[in-house]
C-alpha positions as CSV (number, residue, x, y, z in Angstrom):
1,M,-22.1,-46.5,10.2
2,I,-19.5,-44.0,8.7
3,K,-16.4,-43.7,10.7
4,R,-15.6,-40.1,11.5
5,H,-12.1,-38.8,11.6
6,A,-10.7,-37.7,15.0
7,F,-10.3,-34.2,13.6
8,H,-14.1,-33.8,13.8
9,V,-13.7,-33.7,17.6
10,L,-10.2,-32.3,17.9
11,L,-10.2,-29.3,15.6
12,P,-13.2,-27.4,17.2
13,Q,-11.4,-27.7,20.6
14,Q,-8.4,-25.8,19.3
15,T,-10.3,-23.0,17.5
16,L,-10.4,-20.6,20.5
17,A,-6.6,-20.9,21.0
18,L,-6.0,-20.4,17.3
19,Q,-8.3,-17.3,17.3
20,R,-6.3,-15.7,20.2
21,R,-3.0,-16.4,18.5
22,A,-4.2,-15.1,15.2
23,L,-5.5,-11.9,16.8
24,K,-2.1,-11.3,18.4
25,L,-0.4,-11.8,15.0
26,T,-2.7,-9.7,12.9
27,S,-4.1,-7.1,15.4
28,N,-7.2,-7.2,13.2
29,P,-10.3,-9.3,14.1
30,H,-11.4,-9.8,10.5
31,R,-8.0,-10.9,9.3
32,A,-7.6,-13.1,12.4
33,D,-10.9,-14.9,11.5
34,D,-9.7,-15.4,7.9
35,L,-6.3,-16.7,9.2
36,V,-8.0,-19.2,11.5
37,Q,-10.4,-20.4,8.8
38,E,-7.5,-20.9,6.4
39,T,-5.5,-22.7,9.0
40,L,-8.3,-25.1,9.8
41,L,-8.9,-25.7,6.1
42,K,-5.2,-26.5,5.5
43,A,-5.2,-28.7,8.6
44,W,-8.2,-30.5,7.4
45,T,-6.8,-31.1,3.9
46,K,-3.5,-32.4,5.5
47,R,-5.2,-34.4,8.3
48,D,-3.7,-37.6,7.0
49,S,-0.2,-36.2,7.5
50,F,-0.8,-35.5,11.1
51,R,0.8,-38.0,13.4
52,P,-1.5,-39.0,16.4
53,D,1.5,-39.2,18.7
54,S,2.4,-35.5,18.1
55,H,0.9,-32.4,19.7
56,L,-2.1,-31.1,17.7
57,R,-2.0,-27.5,19.0
58,A,1.7,-27.1,18.1
59,W,1.0,-28.5,14.7
60,L,-1.9,-26.1,14.2
61,F,0.1,-23.2,15.5
62,T,2.8,-24.0,13.0
63,I,0.3,-24.0,10.2
64,L,-1.1,-20.7,11.5
65,R,2.3,-19.1,11.7
66,N,3.4,-20.2,8.3
67,T,0.1,-19.1,6.7
68,F,0.4,-15.7,8.4
69,F,3.9,-15.2,7.1
70,S,2.9,-16.3,3.6
71,D,0.0,-13.9,3.7
72,L,2.3,-11.1,4.9
73,R,4.6,-11.7,2.0
74,K,1.6,-11.6,-0.4
75,Y,0.2,-8.4,1.2
76,R,3.5,-6.6,0.9
77,R,3.3,-6.9,-2.9
78,E,-0.2,-5.7,-3.0
79,V,-1.1,-2.0,-3.1
80,E,-4.3,-0.9,-1.4
81,D,-6.3,1.1,-3.9
82,A,-9.9,1.3,-2.6
83,D,-10.9,4.4,-4.7
84,G,-9.1,3.2,-7.9
85,K,-6.7,6.2,-8.2
86,F,-3.6,4.0,-8.5
87,A,-5.2,1.8,-11.1
88,E,-6.1,4.8,-13.2
89,T,-2.4,5.7,-13.4
90,L,-1.6,2.3,-14.8
91,Y,-4.0,2.7,-17.7
92,E,-2.6,3.3,-21.2
93,L,-4.6,4.3,-24.2
94,P,-4.5,1.7,-27.0
95,R,-1.7,2.5,-29.4
96,Q,-3.5,1.6,-32.5
97,D,-6.0,4.5,-32.0
98,H,-3.1,7.0,-32.1
99,A,-1.8,5.3,-35.3
100,V,-5.3,5.5,-36.9
101,A,-5.7,9.1,-35.8
102,M,-2.3,10.0,-37.2
103,T,-3.1,8.4,-40.5
104,E,-6.4,10.3,-40.7
105,L,-4.6,13.5,-39.8
106,V,-2.0,13.0,-42.6
107,S,-4.8,12.2,-45.0
108,A,-6.6,15.3,-44.1
109,I,-3.5,17.4,-44.5
110,A,-2.9,15.9,-47.9
111,K,-6.4,17.0,-49.0
112,L,-5.6,20.7,-48.2
113,P,-4.9,23.0,-51.1
114,D,-1.1,23.2,-51.7
115,V,-0.9,26.9,-50.9
116,Q,-2.3,26.2,-47.4
117,R,-0.6,22.8,-46.9
118,K,2.9,23.9,-47.5
119,P,3.1,26.7,-44.9
120,L,1.1,24.6,-42.4
121,V,3.6,21.7,-42.7
122,M,6.6,23.9,-42.8
123,M,5.6,25.7,-39.5
124,G,3.8,22.9,-37.8
125,V,5.9,19.9,-38.6
126,Y,9.4,21.2,-39.5
127,G,9.3,24.2,-37.0
128,Y,10.1,26.9,-39.5
129,S,9.4,30.5,-38.4
130,Q,6.9,32.6,-40.2
131,L,9.7,34.6,-41.9
132,E,11.5,31.5,-43.1
133,T,8.2,30.0,-44.4
134,A,7.3,33.3,-46.1
135,I,10.7,33.3,-47.9
136,A,10.3,29.6,-48.9
137,C,6.8,30.2,-50.2
138,G,7.7,33.5,-51.9
139,C,5.1,35.6,-50.1
140,T,4.8,38.0,-47.2
141,V,4.6,37.0,-43.5
142,G,0.9,38.2,-43.4
143,T,0.1,35.9,-46.3
144,V,1.7,33.0,-44.4
145,K,-0.3,33.8,-41.3
146,S,-3.5,33.9,-43.3
147,R,-2.7,30.6,-45.2
148,V,-1.8,28.8,-42.0
149,S,-5.0,30.1,-40.3
150,R,-7.2,28.9,-43.2
151,G,-5.3,25.6,-43.4
152,R,-5.8,25.0,-39.7
153,S,-9.5,25.9,-40.0
154,L,-10.1,23.5,-42.9
155,L,-8.1,20.8,-41.2
156,S,-10.0,21.2,-38.0
157,H,-13.4,20.9,-39.8
158,A,-12.2,17.9,-41.8
159,V,-10.9,16.1,-38.7
160,A,-14.0,17.1,-36.7
161,H,-16.3,15.7,-39.4
162,D,-14.4,12.4,-39.3
163,A,-14.3,12.4,-35.5
164,N,-18.1,12.6,-35.3
165,R,-18.3,9.2,-36.9
166,R,-15.9,7.7,-34.5
167,S,-15.7,6.8,-30.8
168,P,-15.1,9.5,-28.1
169,L,-11.7,8.1,-27.5
170,A,-10.7,8.6,-31.2
171,R,-12.1,12.1,-31.1
172,S,-10.0,13.0,-28.0
173,V,-6.9,11.6,-29.7
174,T,-7.6,13.6,-32.9
175,Q,-8.3,16.7,-30.9
176,S,-5.0,16.4,-29.1
177,A,-3.2,15.8,-32.4
178,T,-4.6,18.9,-34.1
179,G,-4.3,21.1,-31.0
180,S,-8.0,22.0,-31.0
181,S,-10.2,21.7,-27.9
């Protein structure tokens, strides 16, 4: 016959008292049940360290209290996010997609005709005004507006053509980089 440990008889006798104490500590029946279960589990795993001449209820209450405070410290660091709104704010787009999109954008700009690329880069990248760009290109402001418009249109079509072959994420990055919607 297998000899049973005394805890087989003693622990169930203390469960109700542990339940009451856990409910007072947590004020939540579900958390109290979890706390009692964890306390009994810890007591069972450490049953060999229990001294028979000591008071079992006091030993269990000490485990219960320490477990409660450990859980309390753990819960303070956790953020309740049932609908996932907080987790969404922690998301960051992969950086390599931006680098790839930027490389593709620079490549598409390089393929533009020189008469459209120069005004587009001067105004879009370097921040020149239309008048400054017209003087640098040796043309009128109306011609600069026309060249920039045509350059943007060609660039938009080139990037959109490339974006159709890529993922939706890369398309959104490319659209934000070109300013199109």
